[in-house]
Every structure is written in C-alpha cells, then in structure tokens.
MOPAC internal coordinates of N, CA, C and O (Angstrom, degrees):
PM7 1SCF
backbone

  N    0.0000 0     0.00 0     0.00 0    0    0    0
  C    1.4274 1     0.00 0     0.00 0    1    0    0
  C    1.5042 1   109.10 1     0.00 0    2    1    0
  O    1.2310 1   120.50 1   -23.93 1    3    2    1
  N    1.2937 1   116.65 1   156.07 1    3    2    1
  C    1.4512 1   119.65 1  -177.39 1    5    3    2
  C    1.5206 1   112.45 1  -117.15 1    6    5    3
  O    1.2310 1   119.90 1   143.49 1    7    6    5
  N    1.3200 1   117.79 1   -36.51 1    7    6    5
  C    1.4613 1   121.14 1  -178.92 1    9    7    6
  C    1.5196 1   109.61 1  -128.29 1   10    9    7
  O    1.2310 1   120.95 1   -31.11 1   11   10    9
  N    1.3424 1   115.78 1   148.89 1   11   10    9
  C    1.4588 1   121.19 1  -179.12 1   13   11   10
  C    1.5267 1   108.37 1  -131.78 1   14   13   11
  O    1.2310 1   120.82 1   -44.70 1   15   14   13
  N    1.3254 1   116.03 1   135.30 1   15   14   13
  C    1.4580 1   122.21 1   173.38 1   17   15   14
  C    1.5191 1   107.66 1  -122.85 1   18   17   15
  O    1.2310 1   120.68 1   -49.85 1   19   18   17
  N    1.3286 1   116.31 1   130.15 1   19   18   17
  C    1.4590 1   121.77 1   177.36 1   21   19   18
  C    1.5288 1   107.05 1  -112.28 1   22   21   19
  O    1.2310 1   121.01 1   -60.55 1   23   22   21
  N    1.3481 1   115.67 1   119.45 1   23   22   21
  C    1.4609 1   121.24 1   177.15 1   25   23   22
  C    1.5278 1   107.58 1  -102.50 1   26   25   23
  O    1.2310 1   121.29 1   -45.79 1   27   26   25
  N    1.3209 1   115.14 1   134.21 1   27   26   25
  C    1.4526 1   121.16 1  -177.56 1   29   27   26
  C    1.5209 1   111.31 1  -102.39 1   30   29   27
  O    1.2310 1   120.78 1   -19.51 1   31   30   29
  N    1.3178 1   116.11 1   160.49 1   31   30   29
  C    1.4567 1   122.12 1  -178.56 1   33   31   30
  C    1.5258 1   112.58 1   -64.06 1   34   33   31
  O    1.2310 1   120.21 1   155.62 1   35   34   33
  N    1.3362 1   117.20 1   -24.38 1   35   34   33
  C    1.4683 1   119.99 1   179.71 1   37   35   34
  C    1.5301 1   112.22 1   -83.58 1   38   37   35
  O    1.2310 1   120.01 1  -176.63 1   39   38   37
  N    1.3460 1   117.59 1     3.37 1   39   38   37
  C    1.4608 1   122.02 1   176.79 1   41   39   38
  C    1.5199 1   115.26 1    95.09 1   42   41   39
  O    1.2310 1   119.85 1   170.73 1   43   42   41
  N    1.3215 1   117.89 1    -9.27 1   43   42   41
  C    1.4585 1   120.24 1   177.80 1   45   43   42
  C    1.5216 1   109.85 1   -81.98 1   46   45   43
  O    1.2310 1   121.13 1   -13.00 1   47   46   45
  N    1.3321 1   115.45 1   167.00 1   47   46   45
  C    1.4677 1   118.97 1   176.79 1   49   47   46
  C    1.5162 1   109.81 1  -146.53 1   50   49   47
  O    1.2310 1   121.23 1   -25.95 1   51   50   49
  N    1.3204 1   115.25 1   154.05 1   51   50   49
  C    1.4665 1   123.15 1   174.94 1   53   51   50
  C    1.5127 1   107.24 1  -122.37 1   54   53   51
  O    1.2310 1   120.79 1   -46.35 1   55   54   53
  N    1.3167 1   116.09 1   133.65 1   55   54   53
  C    1.4587 1   120.95 1  -179.51 1   57   55   54
  C    1.5158 1   109.63 1  -113.36 1   58   57   55
  O    1.2310 1   121.37 1   -41.06 1   59   58   57
  N    1.3229 1   114.99 1   138.94 1   59   58   57
  C    1.4492 1   123.15 1   177.54 1   61   59   58
  C    1.5318 1   106.93 1  -124.86 1   62   61   59
  O    1.2310 1   120.02 1   -95.49 1   63   62   61
  N    1.3471 1   117.57 1    84.51 1   63   62   61
  C    1.4688 1   120.57 1  -175.95 1   65   63   62
  C    1.5288 1   111.77 1   -72.62 1   66   65   63
  O    1.2310 1   121.71 1   -26.29 1   67   66   65
  N    1.3200 1   114.32 1   153.71 1   67   66   65
  C    1.4640 1   120.38 1   175.85 1   69   67   66
  C    1.5234 1   108.99 1   -61.15 1   70   69   67
  O    1.2310 1   120.58 1   -49.14 1   71   70   69
  N    1.3207 1   116.50 1   130.86 1   71   70   69
  C    1.4580 1   121.52 1   178.48 1   73   71   70
  C    1.5153 1   111.74 1  -115.16 1   74   73   71
  O    1.2310 1   120.64 1   155.75 1   75   74   73
  N    1.3243 1   116.38 1   -24.25 1   75   74   73
  C    1.4568 1   120.36 1  -176.98 1   77   75   74
  C    1.5148 1   111.26 1    73.69 1   78   77   75
  O    1.2310 1   121.69 1   -11.10 1   79   78   77
  N    1.3079 1   114.38 1   168.90 1   79   78   77
  C    1.4644 1   120.55 1   178.34 1   81   79   78
  C    1.5163 1   106.69 1  -158.35 1   82   81   79
  O    1.2310 1   120.99 1   -46.53 1   83   82   81
  N    1.3007 1   115.71 1   133.47 1   83   82   81
  C    1.4641 1   120.16 1  -177.99 1   85   83   82
  C    1.5229 1   111.09 1   -61.83 1   86   85   83
  O    1.2310 1   121.18 1   -34.23 1   87   86   85
  N    1.3218 1   115.34 1   145.77 1   87   86   85
  C    1.4518 1   120.69 1   172.93 1   89   87   86
  C    1.5034 1   116.31 1    92.54 1   90   89   87
  O    1.2310 1   119.44 1  -168.10 1   91   90   89
  N    1.3075 1   118.66 1    11.90 1   91   90   89
  C    1.4578 1   117.35 1   178.36 1   93   91   90
  C    1.5080 1   113.35 1   166.15 1   94   93   91
  O    1.2310 1   121.57 1    11.20 1   95   94   93
  N    1.3052 1   114.59 1  -168.80 1   95   94   93
  C    1.4572 1   120.79 1  -175.95 1   97   95   94
  C    1.5296 1   110.19 1  -102.80 1   98   97   95
  O    1.2310 1   120.17 1  -129.30 1   99   98   97
  N    1.3136 1   117.28 1    50.70 1   99   98   97
  C    1.4543 1   121.74 1   178.32 1  101   99   98
  C    1.5182 1   109.61 1   -72.92 1  102  101   99
  O    1.2310 1   120.43 1   -37.80 1  103  102  101
  N    1.3256 1   116.78 1   142.20 1  103  102  101
  C    1.4544 1   121.01 1  -179.66 1  105  103  102
  C    1.5252 1   109.61 1  -155.67 1  106  105  103
  O    1.2310 1   120.35 1    -2.30 1  107  106  105
  N    1.3060 1   116.94 1   177.70 1  107  106  105
  C    1.4575 1   122.47 1   176.79 1  109  107  106
  C    1.5233 1   109.66 1   -71.20 1  110  109  107
  O    1.2310 1   120.63 1   -32.17 1  111  110  109
  N    1.3348 1   116.40 1   147.83 1  111  110  109
  C    1.4557 1   121.20 1   172.84 1  113  111  110
  C    1.5239 1   108.70 1  -131.09 1  114  113  111
  O    1.2310 1   121.01 1   -26.24 1  115  114  113
  N    1.3372 1   115.67 1   153.76 1  115  114  113
  C    1.4583 1   122.07 1   178.98 1  117  115  114
  C    1.5249 1   107.83 1  -124.27 1  118  117  115
  O    1.2310 1   120.69 1   -47.01 1  119  118  117
  N    1.3515 1   116.28 1   132.99 1  119  118  117
  C    1.4646 1   122.18 1   175.15 1  121  119  118
  C    1.5209 1   107.97 1  -131.10 1  122  121  119
  O    1.2310 1   121.17 1   -29.11 1  123  122  121
  N    1.3239 1   115.36 1   150.89 1  123  122  121
  C    1.4581 1   121.87 1   174.69 1  125  123  122
  C    1.5145 1   107.06 1  -119.08 1  126  125  123
  O    1.2310 1   120.28 1   -65.11 1  127  126  125
  N    1.3376 1   117.08 1   114.89 1  127  126  125
  C    1.4662 1   121.77 1  -177.97 1  129  127  126
  C    1.5193 1   110.33 1  -140.85 1  130  129  127
  O    1.2310 1   120.62 1   -46.93 1  131  130  129
  N    1.3148 1   116.41 1   133.07 1  131  130  129
  C    1.4557 1   122.03 1   170.86 1  133  131  130
  C    1.5134 1   115.85 1    48.53 1  134  133  131
  O    1.2310 1   119.62 1  -138.49 1  135  134  133
  N    1.3215 1   118.33 1    41.51 1  135  134  133
  C    1.4489 1   121.11 1   176.88 1  137  135  134
  C    1.5174 1   115.41 1    83.53 1  138  137  135
  O    1.2310 1   120.08 1  -167.89 1  139  138  137
  N    1.3244 1   117.45 1    12.11 1  139  138  137
  C    1.4646 1   120.95 1   177.04 1  141  139  138
  C    1.5246 1   109.86 1  -131.89 1  142  141  139
  O    1.2310 1   121.13 1   -24.93 1  143  142  141
  N    1.3305 1   115.44 1   155.07 1  143  142  141
  C    1.4588 1   121.16 1   170.40 1  145  143  142
  C    1.5297 1   105.88 1  -105.53 1  146  145  143
  O    1.2310 1   120.66 1   -48.29 1  147  146  145
  N    1.3280 1   116.34 1   131.71 1  147  146  145
  C    1.4603 1   121.95 1  -176.31 1  149  147  146
  C    1.5179 1   108.96 1  -116.23 1  150  149  147
  O    1.2310 1   120.72 1   -56.77 1  151  150  149
  N    1.3404 1   116.23 1   123.23 1  151  150  149
  C    1.4608 1   122.55 1   175.89 1  153  151  150
  C    1.5259 1   106.54 1  -103.72 1  154  153  151
  O    1.2310 1   120.83 1   -55.94 1  155  154  153
  N    1.3296 1   116.01 1   124.06 1  155  154  153
  C    1.4625 1   120.51 1   177.89 1  157  155  154
  C    1.5155 1   108.77 1  -114.34 1  158  157  155
  O    1.2310 1   120.50 1   -48.95 1  159  158  157
  N    1.3423 1   116.64 1   131.05 1  159  158  157
  C    1.4541 1   119.81 1  -177.28 1  161  159  158
  C    1.5268 1   111.84 1   -92.34 1  162  161  159
  O    1.2310 1   121.18 1     5.63 1  163  162  161
  N    1.3196 1   115.36 1  -174.37 1  163  162  161
  C    1.4686 1   122.13 1  -174.87 1  165  163  162
  C    1.5264 1   113.36 1   -65.54 1  166  165  163
  O    1.2310 1   120.14 1   162.22 1  167  166  165
  N    1.3202 1   117.34 1   -17.78 1  167  166  165
  C    1.4726 1   121.63 1  -179.98 1  169  167  166
  C    1.5208 1   111.12 1  -107.65 1  170  169  167
  O    1.2310 1   120.55 1  -163.34 1  171  170  169
  N    1.3638 1   116.55 1    16.66 1  171  170  169
  C    1.4627 1   124.31 1   177.00 1  173  171  170
  C    1.5259 1   113.49 1    69.55 1  174  173  171
  O    1.2310 1   119.93 1  -163.55 1  175  174  173
  N    1.3203 1   117.74 1    16.45 1  175  174  173
  C    1.4683 1   122.09 1   173.34 1  177  175  174
  C    1.5275 1   107.13 1   -78.08 1  178  177  175
  O    1.2310 1   120.18 1   -46.80 1  179  178  177
  N    1.3305 1   117.26 1   133.20 1  179  178  177
  C    1.4589 1   121.19 1  -176.03 1  181  179  178
  C    1.5262 1   112.10 1  -115.81 1  182  181  179
  O    1.2310 1   121.37 1   -36.58 1  183  182  181
  N    1.3295 1   114.99 1   143.42 1  183  182  181
  C    1.4521 1   122.93 1   174.41 1  185  183  182
  C    1.5189 1   106.63 1  -128.23 1  186  185  183
  O    1.2310 1   120.06 1   -47.68 1  187  186  185
  N    1.3395 1   117.49 1   132.32 1  187  186  185
  C    1.4615 1   121.44 1  -177.30 1  189  187  186
  C    1.5244 1   110.47 1  -121.92 1  190  189  187
  O    1.2310 1   121.27 1   -36.03 1  191  190  189
  N    1.3367 1   115.17 1   143.97 1  191  190  189
  C    1.4537 1   122.43 1   177.39 1  193  191  190
  C    1.5228 1   108.59 1  -130.60 1  194  193  191
  O    1.2310 1   119.72 1   -41.05 1  195  194  193
  N    1.3451 1   118.13 1   138.95 1  195  194  193
  C    1.4693 1   120.20 1   175.72 1  197  195  194
  C    1.5279 1   110.42 1   -64.83 1  198  197  195
  O    1.2310 1   120.34 1   -46.79 1  199  198  197
  N    1.3152 1   116.96 1   133.21 1  199  198  197
  C    1.4606 1   121.15 1  -178.93 1  201  199  198
  C    1.5266 1   112.20 1   -62.58 1  202  201  199
  O    1.2310 1   119.84 1   154.42 1  203  202  201
  N    1.3135 1   117.91 1   -25.58 1  203  202  201
  C    1.4636 1   120.03 1   179.99 1  205  203  202
  C    1.5303 1   112.03 1   -66.34 1  206  205  203
  O    1.2310 1   120.22 1   160.61 1  207  206  205
  N    1.3392 1   117.18 1   -19.39 1  207  206  205
  C    1.4657 1   121.60 1   178.65 1  209  207  206
  C    1.5290 1   112.88 1   -96.80 1  210  209  207
  O    1.2310 1   119.99 1   168.39 1  211  210  209
  N    1.3323 1   117.62 1   -11.61 1  211  210  209
  C    1.4619 1   122.72 1  -172.73 1  213  211  210
  C    1.5266 1   110.87 1   -94.26 1  214  213  211
  O    1.2310 1   120.83 1   -49.49 1  215  214  213
  N    1.3311 1   116.02 1   130.51 1  215  214  213
  C    1.4621 1   121.38 1   175.84 1  217  215  214
  C    1.5248 1   111.14 1   -93.48 1  218  217  215
  O    1.2310 1   120.49 1   143.15 1  219  218  217
  N    1.3468 1   116.67 1   -36.85 1  219  218  217
  C    1.4639 1   120.24 1  -174.09 1  221  219  218
  C    1.5259 1   110.07 1  -160.16 1  222  221  219
  O    1.2310 1   121.32 1   -36.33 1  223  222  221
  N    1.3304 1   115.08 1   143.67 1  223  222  221
  C    1.4741 1   121.65 1   172.79 1  225  223  222
  C    1.5191 1   106.61 1  -121.16 1  226  225  223
  O    1.2310 1   120.69 1   -55.78 1  227  226  225
  N    1.3296 1   116.28 1   124.22 1  227  226  225
  C    1.4693 1   121.59 1  -178.25 1  229  227  226
  C    1.5087 1   108.84 1  -113.96 1  230  229  227
  O    1.2310 1   120.71 1   -57.63 1  231  230  229
  N    1.3316 1   116.25 1   122.37 1  231  230  229
  C    1.4563 1   122.66 1   177.30 1  233  231  230
  C    1.5261 1   107.78 1  -107.70 1  234  233  231
  O    1.2310 1   120.22 1   -58.18 1  235  234  233
  N    1.3425 1   117.19 1   121.82 1  235  234  233
  C    1.4561 1   121.62 1  -177.66 1  237  235  234
  C    1.5209 1   109.30 1  -116.49 1  238  237  235
  O    1.2310 1   119.98 1   -58.33 1  239  238  237
  N    1.3300 1   117.65 1   121.67 1  239  238  237
  C    1.4662 1   119.58 1   178.24 1  241  239  238
  C    1.5178 1   111.03 1   -67.47 1  242  241  239
  O    1.2310 1   121.07 1   -24.74 1  243  242  241
  N    1.3244 1   115.56 1   155.26 1  243  242  241
  C    1.4500 1   120.42 1   179.50 1  245  243  242
  C    1.5277 1   111.25 1   -62.20 1  246  245  243
  O    1.2310 1   121.02 1   140.18 1  247  246  245
  N    1.3147 1   115.65 1   -39.82 1  247  246  245
  C    1.4677 1   121.44 1   178.57 1  249  247  246
  C    1.5209 1   108.27 1  -121.11 1  250  249  247
  O    1.2310 1   120.30 1   -59.06 1  251  250  249
  N    1.3001 1   117.03 1   120.94 1  251  250  249
  C    1.4628 1   120.76 1   178.42 1  253  251  250
  C    1.4832 1   111.41 1  -142.88 1  254  253  251
  O    1.2310 1   120.10 1   180.00 1  255  254  253

C-alpha cells in the first residue's frame, strides 16, 4: 500500500500520503496490535490510534 487514511468516529480523518524514499520500495504499513492501529511510514516513524476511536482505515495502493 502507498497511502493510508484513518477515519474517526467523530467525523475527523488523518491522511498519511505516500512519500516514497530513495533506495528501495519503502512504503506505509498498517498493523493492528493490542487495541490500536499503528501506521508506520517510510522512515519507520510510527503513529498509533486507539481502535475504539477509529471508524475506518483505508489503504490505497500507489498504482490501482
């Protein structure tokens, strides 16, 4: 996947667009662990949200 959008139950959303990274096929990843959704970017920086606040997670490939 290349881009991730997290929609919350309160109607807000956070977008994590594909940024790319030189030297390889680095991209965003999504994991679900212990009641949270974790978005990891191309530089291994992670952002976590409690699943109880999340309505939807949308993963969009770079080419579709």
